[in-house]
C-alpha positions in Angstrom: -19.5 -229.4 9.3 -22.9 -230.2 7.8 -26.1 -228.2 7.6 -27.2 -230.0 10.7 -25.0 -227.6 12.7 -27.6 -224.8 12.2 -28.4 -223.1 15.6 -32.1 -223.7 15.3 -31.3 -227.1 17.0 -30.6 -227.9 20.4 -27.5 -229.9 20.7 -25.9 -232.0 23.5 -22.7 -233.8 24.4 -20.3 -234.6 27.2 -18.1 -231.5 27.9 -15.7 -233.4 30.1 -13.3 -236.2 29.2 -14.6 -239.5 28.0 -14.6 -242.5 30.4 -15.4 -243.4 34.1 -15.1 -240.3 36.4 -16.4 -239.0 39.6 -18.0 -236.1 38.0 -18.7 -235.4 34.2 -20.1 -232.4 32.6 -22.8 -232.5 30.2 -23.8 -229.6 28.1 -26.9 -228.6 25.9 -26.9 -225.5 23.7 -29.7 -223.9 21.7 -33.1 -222.4 21.7 -34.9 -225.3 23.8 -31.9 -225.9 26.1 -33.6 -224.0 29.1 -37.0 -225.9 28.4 -35.4 -229.2 28.2 -33.6 -228.5 31.6 -37.1 -227.6 33.0 -38.5 -230.7 31.9 -35.9 -233.0 33.2 -35.8 -231.1 36.6 -39.3 -230.5 37.0 -39.1 -226.7 37.9 -37.4 -223.6 36.7 -34.2 -222.6 38.2 -32.2 -219.1 38.5 -29.8 -218.2 35.6 -26.2 -218.9 36.5 -26.9 -220.3 39.8 -25.9 -224.0 40.7 -28.8 -226.1 41.8 -28.6 -229.6 43.2 -31.6 -231.5 41.5 -32.7 -235.0 40.6 -33.0 -235.3 36.7 -36.0 -237.5 35.6 -37.0 -238.7 32.2 -40.5 -237.0 32.1 -42.1 -239.8 29.7 -41.1 -242.8 31.9 -40.5 -241.0 35.4 -37.3 -242.9 35.8 -34.4 -241.2 37.6 -31.4 -240.5 35.4 -29.3 -239.2 38.0 -28.9 -236.4 40.6 -26.3 -233.5 40.4 -25.8 -229.9 39.9 -27.8 -228.0 37.3 -26.9 -224.5 35.7 -28.5 -222.5 33.2 -26.6 -219.6 31.1 -28.7 -217.2 29.0 -27.4 -216.0 25.8 -25.3 -214.3 24.7 -23.5 -214.6 28.0 -22.7 -218.2 27.7 -19.8 -220.3 26.1 -21.7 -220.4 22.6 -23.5 -217.1 22.8 -26.8 -219.3 23.0 -29.1 -220.4 25.8 -27.1 -223.2 27.5 -27.9 -225.7 30.3 -25.1 -227.7 32.0 -25.4 -230.9 34.1 -22.6 -232.0 36.3 -23.6 -235.7 37.0 -21.8 -238.8 37.7 -19.3 -240.0 35.0 -20.7 -243.5 34.3 -21.7 -244.8 31.0 -25.1 -245.8 32.5 -25.9 -242.2 33.3 -24.6 -240.8 30.2 -26.7 -243.3 28.0 -29.8 -242.5 30.2 -29.5 -239.0 29.8 -28.8 -239.3 26.1 -31.9 -241.3 25.3 -34.1 -238.7 27.5 -32.6 -235.8 25.6 -33.1 -237.5 22.1 -36.6 -238.2 23.0 -37.2 -234.8 24.2 -36.1 -233.4 20.7 -32.4 -232.4 21.1 -29.7 -234.2 19.0 -26.0 -235.1 19.5 -23.4 -232.2 18.7 -21.0 -233.0 16.0 -17.2 -232.6 16.6 -16.3 -229.0 17.6 -19.9 -227.7 17.3 -20.1 -226.0 20.5 -16.9 -224.0 19.7 -18.3 -223.3 15.9 -21.5 -222.1 17.4 -19.3 -219.6 19.6 -17.4 -218.7 16.6 -20.5 -217.6 14.7 -22.0 -215.8 17.6 -18.9 -213.7 18.0 -17.5 -215.2 21.0 -14.2 -215.8 19.6 -12.8 -215.5 16.1 -11.1 -218.3 14.1 -7.4 -217.8 15.6 -9.0 -218.3 19.0 -10.9 -221.5 18.0 -7.6 -222.9 16.8 -5.9 -221.8 19.9 -8.4 -223.6 22.0 -7.7 -226.9 20.2 -4.2 -226.3 20.7 -4.8 -225.6 24.5 -6.6 -229.0 24.8 -3.6 -230.7 23.2 -0.8 -228.9 25.0 1.6 -231.3 26.6 4.0 -228.9 27.9 4.1 -225.5 30.0 5.5 -223.6 26.9 2.6 -225.2 24.5 0.1 -224.1 27.2 1.6 -220.8 27.3 1.4 -220.2 23.5 -2.1 -221.5 23.3 -3.4 -219.3 26.1 -1.8 -216.1 24.7 -3.6 -217.0 21.2 -6.8 -217.8 23.0 -6.6 -214.2 24.7 -6.7 -212.8 21.2 -2.9 -211.5 20.9 -2.5 -213.0 17.4 -6.0 -211.7 16.4 -5.3 -208.3 17.6 -2.0 -208.1 15.6 -3.8 -209.6 12.4 -6.6 -207.3 12.6 -4.1 -204.3 13.0 -2.3 -205.4 9.8 -5.8 -205.5 8.0 -6.8 -202.1 9.4 -3.5 -200.5 8.3 -3.9 -202.0 4.9 -7.3 -200.4 4.7 -5.9 -197.1 5.4 -3.5 -197.5 2.7 -6.4 -198.0 0.4 -7.8 -194.5 0.8 -5.0 -192.7 -0.8 -4.9 -195.2 -3.7 -8.5 -194.7 -4.4 -7.9 -191.0 -4.5 -5.7 -191.4 -7.5 -8.4 -193.6 -9.1 -11.2 -191.0 -8.4 -9.0 -187.8 -9.4 -6.8 -189.0 -12.1 -6.5 -185.5 -13.7 -5.1 -183.7 -10.7 -1.2 -183.9 -11.4 0.0 -183.9 -7.8 -2.2 -186.8 -6.7 -0.1 -189.7 -7.9 2.9 -188.3 -6.2 1.2 -187.7 -3.1 -0.3 -191.1 -3.2 3.2 -192.7 -3.8 4.6 -190.5 -1.0 2.0 -191.7 1.4 1.0 -195.0 0.6 4.5 -196.3 -0.6 6.2 -196.1 2.8 3.2 -197.6 4.6 3.1 -200.7 2.3 7.0 -201.2 2.6 6.7 -201.1 6.5 3.9 -203.6 6.5 5.5 -205.7 4.1 8.8 -205.8 6.3 6.9 -206.6 9.4 5.0 -209.6 7.7 8.4 -210.8 6.8 9.7 -210.7 10.0 6.7 -212.5 11.6 7.0 -215.3 8.9 10.7 -215.9 9.5 9.6 -216.4 13.0 6.9 -218.8 12.3 9.1 -222.1 12.0 10.0 -221.7 15.5 6.4 -221.2 16.6 5.0 -224.1 14.7 7.9 -226.4 16.4 6.7 -225.2 20.0 3.0 -226.1 19.0 3.7 -229.4 17.1 7.0 -230.5 18.9 10.5 -231.0 17.4 12.0 -234.1 16.1 15.4 -235.6 17.1 17.0 -238.4 15.2 19.7 -240.4 17.0 22.1 -241.8 14.2 25.2 -243.6 14.2 26.8 -246.9 13.1 25.9 -250.2 14.5 26.4 -251.1 18.1 27.4 -247.4 19.0 25.0 -247.2 21.8 22.3 -245.4 20.1 19.6 -247.4 21.9 21.0 -247.1 25.3 21.2 -243.3 24.7 17.5 -243.1 23.8 16.6 -245.2 26.9 18.9 -242.5 29.0 17.2 -239.7 27.6 13.6 -241.3 28.0 14.4 -242.5 31.6 12.9 -245.9 30.5 13.3 -248.9 28.4 11.9 -247.8 25.1 14.4 -249.5 22.8 15.9 -252.7 22.8 19.5 -252.9 23.8 21.8 -255.9 22.5 25.5 -256.5 21.9 24.8 -257.8 18.6 25.1 -255.1 15.9 22.1 -254.3 13.7 19.4 -254.9 16.5 17.5 -251.8 15.6 15.8 -252.4 12.3 13.2 -249.8 12.3 12.6 -246.5 14.0 11.6 -246.7 17.4 10.2 -243.2 18.8 9.5 -241.8 22.1 8.2 -238.2 23.2 10.0 -236.1 25.7 9.5 -232.9 27.5 12.9 -231.0 27.0 12.9 -227.6 28.7 9.2 -227.0 28.1 9.3 -228.3 24.5 7.9 -231.5 23.2 10.5 -233.6 21.5 10.0 -236.9 19.5 13.3 -238.7 19.9 13.7 -241.4 17.4 16.4 -244.4 17.5 17.3 -245.5 14.1 19.1 -248.3 12.4 22.8 -248.5 12.4 24.1 -246.8 9.4 26.8 -248.6 7.3 27.5 -248.9 3.5 27.2 -252.6 2.8 24.9 -255.3 4.4 23.8 -258.7 3.4 20.3 -258.3 4.8 17.5 -256.8 2.9 15.8 -255.9 6.0 18.8 -254.0 7.4 19.2 -252.4 4.2 15.5 -250.8 4.5 16.2 -250.0 8.0 19.4 -247.9 7.0 17.3 -246.3 4.3 14.8 -245.3 6.7 17.4 -244.2 9.3 18.9 -241.7 6.4 15.6 -240.4 5.4 14.6 -239.8 9.3 17.9 -237.9 9.8 17.5 -235.8 6.7 13.9 -234.8 7.7 14.7 -234.2 11.5 15.0 -231.0 13.1 18.1 -232.1 15.1 20.4 -235.1 14.9 22.3 -236.5 17.8 25.1 -238.7 16.2 26.5 -241.6 18.7 29.7 -242.8 18.1 31.9 -245.2 19.9 35.5 -243.8 20.2 37.1 -247.2 19.7 35.4 -247.5 16.4 35.2 -244.0 15.1 36.7 -245.1 11.7 33.1 -246.6 10.7 31.5 -243.2 11.1 31.7 -241.7 7.7 28.2 -242.6 6.9 27.0 -240.7 10.3 29.2 -237.7 9.9 28.0 -237.0 6.4 24.4 -236.4 7.9 25.4 -233.9 10.5 24.6 -230.1 10.2 25.4 -227.1 11.8 23.8 -226.9 15.3 23.7 -230.8 15.7 25.3 -233.0 18.5 28.1 -235.6 18.3 28.1 -237.8 21.2 31.1 -240.0 21.9 29.6 -243.0 23.8 30.9 -245.7 26.0 33.6 -243.5 27.3 33.8 -245.5 30.4 35.7 -248.3 28.3 38.7 -245.8 28.1 39.2 -245.6 24.2 40.7 -242.2 23.3 38.5 -239.8 21.7 39.5 -238.7 18.1 40.1 -235.0 17.7 40.2 -234.7 13.9 36.9 -236.2 12.4 34.2 -233.7 14.1 32.4 -231.4 11.6 32.4 -227.6 12.7 29.6 -226.0 14.4 28.6 -229.4 15.8 28.3 -229.6 19.9 30.5 -232.7 21.0 29.9 -234.4 24.5 31.2 -237.4 26.2 28.6 -239.9 27.5 28.6 -243.2 29.4 25.2 -244.6 29.9 26.4 -247.3 31.9 27.9 -245.0 34.5 25.6 -242.0 34.0 28.6 -239.6 33.0 27.4 -236.8 30.8 24.0 -238.0 30.5 22.7 -235.0 32.5 25.0 -232.8 30.5 23.5 -233.8 27.2 20.0 -233.6 28.4 20.8 -230.0 29.6 22.4 -229.1 26.2 19.4 -230.4 24.2 17.0 -228.2 26.5 19.1 -225.1 25.9 19.3 -225.5 22.3 15.3 -225.9 22.4 14.9 -223.3 24.8 16.1 -220.9 22.3 13.1 -221.6 20.2 10.6 -220.6 22.9 8.1 -217.9 22.3 9.8 -214.5 22.6 6.5 -212.8 23.7 5.3 -211.6 20.1 2.1 -213.3 18.9 3.4 -216.2 16.6 1.9 -217.8 13.3 1.5 -221.3 14.9 -0.3 -222.9 11.9 0.3 -223.4 8.2 -3.0 -221.6 7.3 -1.5 -218.4 9.3 1.8 -218.7 7.4 0.0 -219.0 4.1 -2.1 -216.1 4.6 0.9 -213.8 5.4 2.7 -215.2 2.5 -0.2 -214.3 0.3 -0.1 -210.8 1.9 3.5 -210.1 1.4 3.2 -211.3 -2.4 0.1 -208.9 -3.2 1.9 -206.1 -1.3 5.2 -206.6 -3.3 2.7 -206.5 -6.7 1.1 -203.1 -5.1 4.5 -201.8 -4.4 5.7 -202.1 -7.9 2.4 -200.8 -9.5 1.6 -197.8 -7.1 3.2 -195.1 -9.4 2.2 -196.4 -12.8 -1.1 -198.2 -12.3 -2.5 -197.1 -8.8 -6.1 -198.9 -9.6 -4.2 -202.1 -9.7 -2.2 -201.3 -6.8 -5.3 -201.0 -5.0 -6.7 -204.2 -6.1 -3.4 -205.9 -4.8 -3.8 -204.1 -1.5 -7.4 -205.5 -1.2 -6.0 -208.8 -1.9 -3.6 -208.5 1.0 -6.2 -207.1 3.3 -8.4 -210.2 2.5 -5.5 -212.6 3.1 -4.8 -211.1 6.5 -8.4 -211.1 7.4 -8.7 -214.8 6.8 -6.2 -215.3 9.9 -9.1 -214.5 12.3 -12.2 -215.1 9.9 -12.8 -211.6 9.2 -13.3 -213.0 5.6 -13.4 -216.0 4.0 -14.3 -218.2 7.3 -16.4 -220.6 5.6 -13.6 -222.0 3.4 -11.7 -223.3 6.2 -14.3 -224.5 9.1 -14.1 -228.0 7.9 -10.3 -228.5 7.9 -10.1 -226.7 11.6 -13.1 -228.2 13.5 -12.3 -231.8 12.1 -9.6 -231.8 14.8 -11.9 -231.0 17.6 -13.4 -233.6 20.1 -17.2 -234.0 20.4 -17.4 -232.0 23.7 -15.9 -228.7 22.3 
């Protein structure tokens, strides 16, 4: 964000979605928002009471539009400032007319995320809640929505603040040893009181960090790579999962040369399913060779692999089987052709299913099985570290606490400093400390109307 985001300016933007609509919401926020609303409407209106009014350009007398006008007095508003909202017709002509009028009256267009930034700076929400708002806007599934709403309600913020307060309480006995170094019983008392508290908090942070990978998968979605030798039915399988023709299907081996992706909602978890090139050791085509390289890379990077093998040609599957890991899926495709399913080549801890895309046999079972696996990654109810920034803050705190634990008996002044560093790291989750350092990164992902 730039210096132009200072709240001495009155800003405006469309707060509802872009494009043509029956109704669009336009928001003003800042010290002059109520004055500008009066100039547009031609009269004062009551706070928090919708009024149907005609909005007119005071310089030209030209009608902008007719619609609802609502005023909010700060701090009881979204941004914590004086706010005016206009619910007008959502056409480009109305929008341009309103914007031209507001510019002449002295307001300026809002930057991306500037309304929410002002809400943050005015104490209407903290940094973790601002991130949750962005996640809620981007949510594609019910699970993502639930996770974002929980964080927007302040669940993660409350936990992070509790961690920070517990650390600040630990600092009291540590600083007692620094202030009264000559009293022989103080170091022992400090170690007895502060040591267990540091250890308990460190173990709790480690548990949250261990669960963070699943939380990020819920927010960002999981990646599934469909792999297998040429002409094993991979593209047909992806089309069956998607319920539409997203990949080209051909009897000619090697049709798929690049990675083809589609996004699915599997049991409330967003999954990006990738159809990859057929895996084989030798090929005379440089293009196919590159496709095979990309297929291997996608398989190695994916959260889950689904290997499609034709039972009639399972002998060509060594390249595919080598990429499977515990928890992956092995799909015997084209089972309607009657080939016997080999019983001696499947890796351990891999789910095997028989599928025929042509008849539909096993497709529902596969979708259900994938959904059940991903359902195990759902939010268990505890606040989650959904972003890399949260996870880094917790890792930094754990490292600082580990150092404090080692120094508490021999160098309590150094242990106290490490405890402060840990508290600072945890405070950065909500923006209690160091908020300005991350604003640009976080708010760059917001849309203009937020």
